Steps between C-alpha positions, in 0.01 A plus 500: 500500500632850427617690807444842345866603505635324189679706237321540166598225258650605168349319206659534157664705229369535145680542166281610208526565129826552315639381170743250355631636172185535286269309739306703760332358810182557700572232761562568870733273697470480879787421739355374829739616772461211746700269272590722202287286272360627169148472364328681214172685553193398304434875472705683239563862409239656271740455208857405431716791615864582570687789664215532752518605867392333825391635842317335792269576789635214708240250628235659275597520130777555247492716188667473158489827304607635165738326261498413132202290392518531120534871573553687824221459756376696802303203635536376860415138581431401862569161660292466816645285781456224610285371211741647243211614284557767234299814432584819312476843662273771369786736583792510256846651491507864384646390167582174325862412574757230551817460709367691801580394859274425795501500878231508769412632843317179584154557642486851356608540136712377213715723279602472132790729410668595176482296179496571129184589304642465151610861479628608840679364804253571782563663838147471638389270783149351502347390830238225545329553836382184679241358547289700251774469233461860388779670306656840559827649377750647745593866476854379579689352205821307450812714467494437125305298246622140501409144412652152555536595870412297814300565816478372857345625827539524875127456553346761727791739448625554145546353155807520276554513123856425386698497179349497152562679175410849390758674284758255637517240775411618851657421839273722709229382740185705558302458824125552541418561867152362557372741765453772236624331180794739479809423293865529598816357348742289703859607550583132448498372141521162333852363457476591134250661266283222357166408350297175472550418872266337754399607850356350821500586872517354848254757630619676813861401438636549148427508128697329223569583134641210299631437152459736206733638239761776518724643230729196530228236469269288714530508880470223763553725804239589762496839673336536843334814641481470878205673670452752654836667428475407129865403480622283213718189513560224247443134587782246486238267352410551135236368264583163343579679174519856374153578367252763389119535534472276806206549742521521879263431789549419870369305796574790732702396805607173337634522143485679168480343154621602152340297221542477125692743283749475216868407530773400253342154471154629412171534684496382862252278688699490825416681825778624730427542873668750734448383859474774764679619710822329385428597137622162377397380154359164396308390192162330521454149363162626378510703179258717306269315260671670207839666471416868457614859534312830544268347760362655820462379857332571835454313826239419761717527812213483746390801703794743518 
C-alpha cells in the first residue's frame, strides 16, 4: 500500500519523426526508463515530418511542433500521457518553420524558439500555456535570428537556447527567466560555435548540449551548464561518435539520453545515456525503430 511519501515515478522518453536520407518518418518510439526498453506507439504524428521540435508538460503530455512535412508546417501534435494518444492543437506556431528548439517550464508552459521559415532565421519565441494549450509570442526574443539550435530547461526557473546558425555558427546561450519571460545572455558560451546540436537537462542541477557541427566538422563533446550559477564545463564522457541532428531528453535526477543523428557512418539508431550525477556515458541495448536524423524528443519525468 502507498504510504503517501513516495517520490513521483518517472515514466518514459519519446523520440518522434525524423528522416533517413529520402525517407521521412511519422513514428514515435518510447524508451521506458525503468529498464531502458523501447516500444513504438500505435499513435503516430499527423504526417511524416523532420526537423521538428519537442517539449513536454511532464506527467501530462508532450508536444511535437513545426518541422518539414512536404513543406514547412506550424502544426503542433500532442501526445497525452499515460495513454499515449495523439491529438493536434487548435493553436499553431506563429509561422511555419523547421529547425527550431524547444524547452518547457513543466506544469506551466512550453517554448519554441528560433527556426527557419524558408526566408529568414527567426528570433521569436512562441509559448504554449498549459493546460489550455493556448499560444502567445514573447515580447523577448533571442539575441539574433537562428536555427539548428538546441534547448533545455531548469523547470520552474529558466530555459536556455544554445548554439545554432544565423549568419555563421553560434556559441552563445540565451536564457529565458520564467517569472516574467525575460531574456538574458549567459557569460558562459559553448566550447565552440556550432549548429545541429541536441539538448537535455537534469532539472534543478544542470543542462547539457551535445554533438553538433563546428567549422572543423562534427562534434562528439558534451557541454554542461550548471545551475544556478550558469557556469560551463565540458564532460570527460563524449557521445559514441561525432554526430549532428541528434535529439535529447532526460529522466530528471537520473539520466539524460541522446538518440539518433548522423555520423560518418550514416544515420544512427543508437541511444547514448548520460547517468547523473557522475555524467558517465553508456549506450542502450535498445535502439530506435529506424536509424534517423532530424528527429525530436521529450520526456515524461513524473511530477517535477
